[in-house]
C-alpha positions in Angstrom: 107.7 -36.4 -43.7 105.4 -39.1 -45.1 105.1 -40.1 -48.7 103.6 -37.5 -50.9 101.0 -38.1 -53.6 103.3 -36.8 -56.3 107.0 -37.4 -56.9 109.7 -35.7 -59.1 109.5 -38.8 -61.3 105.8 -38.2 -61.9 106.7 -34.6 -62.9 109.4 -35.6 -65.2 107.0 -38.1 -66.9 104.4 -35.3 -67.2 107.1 -33.1 -68.9 107.7 -35.9 -71.4 104.0 -36.2 -72.0 103.6 -32.5 -72.6 106.7 -31.7 -74.6 105.0 -31.4 -78.0 101.8 -29.8 -76.9 102.5 -27.2 -74.3 104.8 -24.1 -74.6 108.1 -24.0 -72.7 107.4 -20.4 -71.8 110.2 -17.8 -71.4 111.6 -17.1 -67.9 113.3 -13.7 -68.3 114.9 -11.1 -65.9 113.1 -7.8 -65.6 115.7 -5.1 -65.0 113.1 -2.4 -64.3 110.9 -4.5 -61.9 114.1 -5.7 -60.2 115.1 -2.1 -59.5 111.6 -1.3 -58.2 111.4 -4.5 -56.1 115.0 -4.4 -54.7 115.8 -7.9 -55.8 117.0 -9.8 -59.0 113.6 -10.7 -60.4 112.8 -13.3 -63.1 109.3 -13.6 -64.6 107.9 -16.9 -66.0 105.5 -15.9 -68.7 102.8 -18.6 -68.5 100.3 -16.0 -69.8 101.8 -16.8 -73.2 100.4 -20.3 -73.2 97.8 -20.8 -76.1 94.9 -20.6 -73.5 96.9 -17.8 -71.7 97.3 -19.8 -68.5 99.5 -22.5 -67.0 96.3 -24.6 -66.3 96.6 -26.4 -69.6 99.6 -28.3 -68.3 97.8 -30.2 -65.6 94.6 -30.6 -67.7 96.5 -32.2 -70.6 98.6 -34.5 -68.4 95.3 -35.8 -66.8 93.7 -36.3 -70.2 96.7 -38.2 -71.5 96.4 -40.6 -68.5 92.7 -41.5 -69.2 91.8 -45.0 -70.3 90.2 -45.6 -73.7 86.8 -46.1 -71.9 87.1 -42.8 -69.9 88.0 -40.9 -73.1 85.0 -42.2 -74.8 82.6 -41.3 -71.9 84.0 -37.7 -71.7 85.2 -35.5 -68.9 83.7 -32.9 -66.6 85.3 -30.0 -64.7 84.6 -27.1 -62.4 86.4 -23.9 -63.1 86.3 -20.1 -62.9 87.9 -20.1 -66.4 91.5 -21.1 -66.9 91.3 -24.8 -66.0 88.2 -24.8 -68.1 89.9 -23.4 -71.2 92.9 -25.6 -70.9 90.8 -28.7 -70.5 88.4 -27.8 -73.3 91.2 -26.9 -75.7 93.1 -30.2 -75.2 90.0 -32.3 -74.9 88.9 -31.2 -78.4 92.5 -31.9 -79.7 92.2 -35.4 -78.4 88.6 -36.0 -79.4 87.2 -36.0 -76.0 83.9 -34.3 -75.1 84.2 -31.9 -72.1 81.5 -30.4 -70.0 82.5 -27.4 -67.7 80.6 -26.1 -64.7 81.4 -22.4 -64.1 80.2 -20.3 -61.2 78.0 -17.2 -61.6 80.2 -14.1 -61.9 82.9 -15.8 -64.0 84.3 -13.3 -66.4 82.4 -13.3 -69.7 85.6 -13.6 -71.7 86.5 -16.9 -70.0 83.0 -18.3 -70.5 83.1 -17.3 -74.2 86.6 -18.8 -74.8 85.7 -22.0 -73.1 82.7 -22.4 -75.4 85.0 -21.5 -78.3 87.2 -24.4 -77.5 84.3 -26.8 -77.9 83.1 -27.5 -74.4 79.6 -27.7 -73.1 79.5 -24.8 -70.5 77.0 -24.8 -67.7 76.9 -21.7 -65.5 75.8 -22.8 -62.0 76.6 -22.0 -58.4 77.3 -18.8 -56.6 81.0 -19.6 -56.1 83.5 -22.3 -56.9 82.4 -24.5 -54.0 78.9 -24.6 -55.2 80.0 -25.1 -58.8 82.1 -28.0 -57.6 79.2 -29.7 -56.0 77.2 -29.5 -59.2 80.0 -30.7 -61.3 80.6 -33.8 -59.1 76.9 -34.6 -59.2 76.8 -34.2 -63.0 79.9 -36.4 -63.4 78.2 -39.2 -61.3 74.9 -39.1 -63.2 76.4 -39.1 -66.7 79.5 -41.3 -66.0 82.0 -38.6 -66.8 85.6 -38.5 -65.4 85.8 -35.6 -63.1 89.1 -33.6 -63.7 89.7 -31.6 -60.5 91.4 -28.3 -61.1 94.0 -28.8 -58.3 93.3 -31.8 -56.0 94.5 -34.5 -58.4 98.0 -36.0 -58.6 98.2 -36.1 -62.4 97.1 -32.4 -62.5 99.7 -31.5 -59.9 102.4 -33.3 -61.8 101.5 -31.4 -65.0 101.8 -28.0 -63.1 105.1 -29.1 -61.6 106.7 -29.1 -65.0 106.9 -25.3 -64.6 109.7 -25.7 -62.0 111.7 -27.9 -64.3 111.8 -25.1 -66.9 112.4 -22.3 -64.3 115.4 -24.1 -62.8 116.8 -25.1 -66.1 116.9 -21.4 -67.0 117.9 -20.0 -63.6 119.4 -22.9 -61.5 120.7 -20.7 -58.7 117.4 -19.1 -57.7 116.9 -18.3 -54.0 113.0 -18.1 -53.9 110.1 -19.0 -56.1 106.9 -17.0 -55.4 103.7 -18.8 -56.5 100.0 -18.0 -56.5 97.8 -20.2 -54.3 94.1 -21.0 -55.0 93.5 -24.6 -54.3 97.1 -25.3 -54.3 97.8 -27.5 -57.4 100.3 -25.1 -59.0 102.4 -24.5 -55.8 102.3 -28.2 -54.9 103.7 -29.3 -58.2 106.4 -26.6 -58.3 107.4 -27.2 -54.7 107.9 -31.0 -55.3 110.0 -30.4 -58.3 112.0 -27.4 -57.0 112.8 -29.0 -53.6 113.9 -32.2 -55.4 116.3 -30.3 -57.6 117.4 -27.7 -54.9 116.4 -28.5 -51.2 117.6 -25.1 -50.2 115.3 -23.1 -52.4 112.5 -21.3 -50.6 109.0 -21.7 -51.8 106.6 -18.8 -51.0 102.9 -19.0 -51.6 100.6 -16.0 -52.1 96.9 -15.6 -51.5 94.7 -12.6 -51.5 93.5 -11.2 -48.2 90.0 -11.8 -49.5 90.5 -15.6 -50.0 93.1 -16.9 -47.5 91.8 -20.5 -47.5 95.0 -22.4 -47.6 96.6 -20.2 -45.0 93.5 -20.8 -42.8 93.8 -24.6 -43.4 97.5 -24.7 -42.5 97.7 -22.1 -39.7 94.4 -23.1 -38.0 93.1 -19.5 -38.4 89.6 -18.5 -39.5 90.0 -15.4 -41.7 86.8 -14.8 -43.6 86.6 -15.5 -47.4 84.7 -12.9 -49.4 81.9 -13.8 -51.9 83.4 -12.8 -55.3 84.8 -9.5 -54.2 88.4 -10.0 -55.6 90.2 -9.0 -58.8 92.0 -12.3 -58.5 89.1 -14.6 -59.2 91.3 -17.4 -60.5 92.5 -18.0 -56.9 89.2 -17.3 -55.2 88.9 -20.8 -53.6 87.1 -21.0 -50.3 88.1 -24.6 -49.4 91.8 -25.7 -49.6 92.5 -29.0 -51.4 93.1 -32.2 -49.3 96.0 -33.6 -51.4 97.6 -30.2 -51.9 97.4 -29.0 -48.3 99.6 -31.9 -47.3 102.1 -31.2 -49.9 102.1 -27.5 -49.0 102.4 -28.3 -45.3 105.6 -30.4 -46.1 107.3 -28.3 -48.7 106.1 -24.7 -48.7 108.1 -22.4 -46.5 105.7 -19.5 -46.2 102.3 -18.2 -47.3 101.8 -14.5 -47.5 98.7 -12.4 -48.1 98.4 -9.5 -50.4 95.9 -6.6 -50.5 93.6 -6.0 -53.6 95.4 -2.7 -54.2 98.7 -4.4 -54.5 97.4 -6.8 -57.0 96.0 -3.9 -59.0 99.4 -2.2 -58.9 101.1 -5.3 -60.1 98.8 -5.7 -63.0 99.4 -2.1 -64.0 103.2 -2.4 -63.6 103.3 -5.5 -65.8 101.2 -3.7 -68.4 103.3 -0.6 -68.4 106.8 -2.0 -67.8 106.7 -5.5 -69.4 104.0 -4.7 -72.0 102.3 -7.9 -70.9 98.7 -8.6 -69.9 98.2 -10.5 -66.7 95.0 -11.3 -64.7 94.7 -10.7 -61.0 95.5 -14.2 -60.0 98.6 -14.1 -62.3 99.9 -10.9 -60.7 99.7 -11.8 -57.0 103.4 -13.1 -57.1 104.7 -9.7 -58.1 102.2 -8.1 -55.7 103.7 -10.1 -52.8 107.3 -9.2 -53.8 106.3 -5.4 -53.8 104.2 -5.5 -50.6 106.5 -7.8 -48.6 109.7 -6.4 -50.0 111.9 -7.2 -46.9 111.4 -10.9 -47.5 113.0 -10.8 -51.0 115.4 -7.9 -50.8 118.7 -8.6 -52.5 117.9 -12.2 -53.5 117.4 -14.0 -56.8 113.6 -14.4 -57.1 111.3 -15.9 -59.7 107.5 -15.5 -59.9 104.9 -16.8 -62.3 102.6 -14.7 -64.5 100.3 -17.6 -64.3 97.4 -16.3 -66.5 96.4 -13.5 -68.8 92.7 -13.8 -69.1 91.3 -10.6 -67.8 88.3 -8.6 -69.1 89.3 -5.6 -71.1 86.8 -3.5 -69.0 88.6 -4.6 -65.8 92.0 -4.0 -67.3 91.0 -0.6 -68.4 89.7 0.3 -64.9 92.8 -1.0 -63.3 95.0 1.1 -65.6 92.9 4.3 -64.9 92.9 3.7 -61.2 96.7 3.3 -61.2 96.9 6.7 -62.9 94.8 8.2 -60.1 97.0 6.6 -57.4 100.1 7.8 -59.0 98.8 11.4 -59.3 98.7 11.3 -63.1 95.1 12.2 -63.3 94.0 15.6 -61.8 90.4 16.6 -61.3 89.4 20.3 -60.3 86.5 22.6 -60.3 86.6 26.1 -61.8 83.8 28.7 -61.5 83.6 30.9 -64.7 81.9 34.0 -65.8 79.6 32.9 -68.7 80.9 34.9 -71.6 82.7 34.1 -74.8 86.4 33.3 -74.6 86.6 32.3 -70.9 86.9 28.5 -71.7 89.4 29.2 -74.4 91.6 31.2 -71.9 91.4 28.3 -69.4 92.4 25.7 -72.0 95.2 27.9 -73.2 96.7 27.8 -69.6 96.4 24.0 -69.6 98.0 23.7 -73.1 100.9 25.9 -71.8 101.4 23.7 -68.8 101.3 20.6 -70.9 98.2 19.2 -69.1 96.2 16.8 -71.4 92.4 17.4 -71.1 90.6 14.0 -70.4 87.1 15.3 -69.6 85.3 18.6 -69.2 81.8 18.9 -67.8 80.2 22.5 -68.3 77.4 23.4 -65.9 75.3 26.5 -66.4 72.1 25.3 -64.7 73.0 24.6 -61.0 71.0 26.7 -58.6 74.2 27.1 -56.5 75.6 29.2 -59.4 75.2 32.9 -60.2 72.8 33.2 -63.2 75.7 34.9 -65.0 78.1 32.2 -64.2 79.0 28.6 -65.0 81.2 25.9 -63.5 83.6 23.5 -65.0 84.5 20.0 -63.7 87.7 19.1 -65.4 89.9 16.0 -65.6 93.4 16.4 -67.0 96.3 14.0 -67.4 99.6 15.2 -65.8 103.0 13.7 -65.2 102.9 13.4 -61.5 101.6 15.1 -58.4 104.1 17.9 -58.6 103.1 18.7 -62.1 99.5 18.6 -61.1 100.1 21.2 -58.4 102.0 23.3 -60.9 98.9 23.2 -63.2 96.6 24.4 -60.3 99.1 27.1 -59.4 99.2 28.3 -63.0 95.4 28.4 -63.2 95.2 30.4 -60.0 97.9 32.8 -61.1 95.6 33.7 -64.1 92.7 34.2 -61.6 90.9 30.9 -62.3 89.9 29.7 -58.9 90.7 26.0 -59.4 89.9 23.7 -56.6 91.2 20.1 -56.7 88.6 17.3 -56.2 88.9 13.6 -55.5 88.3 11.3 -58.4 
């Protein structure tokens, strides 16, 4: 193995630099998720950082390494949001002007928060690759220092400080599971973790919709989507050059996860751990659940790398998980259109402890008898068995309830 761009000494120096400015986040065992996943699972809560992401570690370490001239000129970056927020927040703290190029489709909450931290935000480019081209051009024209979100040794060293914290808390880990976008996070963690424990396994995770690093290392050509992922924070089409060499040398395996697995992980973290995690931050748990045989019976840590998710998306994920778990039931009921019929139906629902979410009452459809009406009902139930019991109870009372898909 040749000499890598970052060493454990660089990461320890970064830890010293960041000590007073970045949170040493909790790394805690999750009893419930351990039982679900079949392994001893520890969660590193990087979503508790001030900007709700690990990204401020690398951004701050880079800023602290600038010369006085570079600080005076200002910095520029490309980011879908978390690197942008981390850089903007710490740049303002240090009196450095930051300009951030963000691609179209970046969640509104990330754009707003980046501006709130004092950065000039330019929304340009259909994806991260196009935004990167624009940011590099702007940096050259205006003489700004470009702060790469992942392919920079000082950024990588900052991200690697996470491994020092994890292994200080749980020194006998078997595996660390880490999201991969461009590869800066996993590169830094792999360098530090392998230096401290050469036997530890490092497993990277990408979404099936953006397998760029896996393609780069395996020589495959799986297509990358255009924005169609809930994990936009790791939606990187082109793997980093510096990071791919580190990953090639130190990462044991890269696994892919489906979008539905990411949604399930977000919902589980919300319901079990009461913590908000964005799609990119939940892929580690998604991988442990989807590829359980790789982790069964072992001591495993994963990162909740960010928590910046739009409330609309979070709400949709939560509701979709209720549907998948059979906790929302939708059915049609034809009714005779006379007083008291609806009251009788809702009395059955109340008796069966089904909570009404929505009722649509249709009297005008030409498919109906003029003396009839139809209800489209959505109720919350405990599980599929409870849902079937509700339908059986309705039919026992001569309401011809027919289940529908949501």
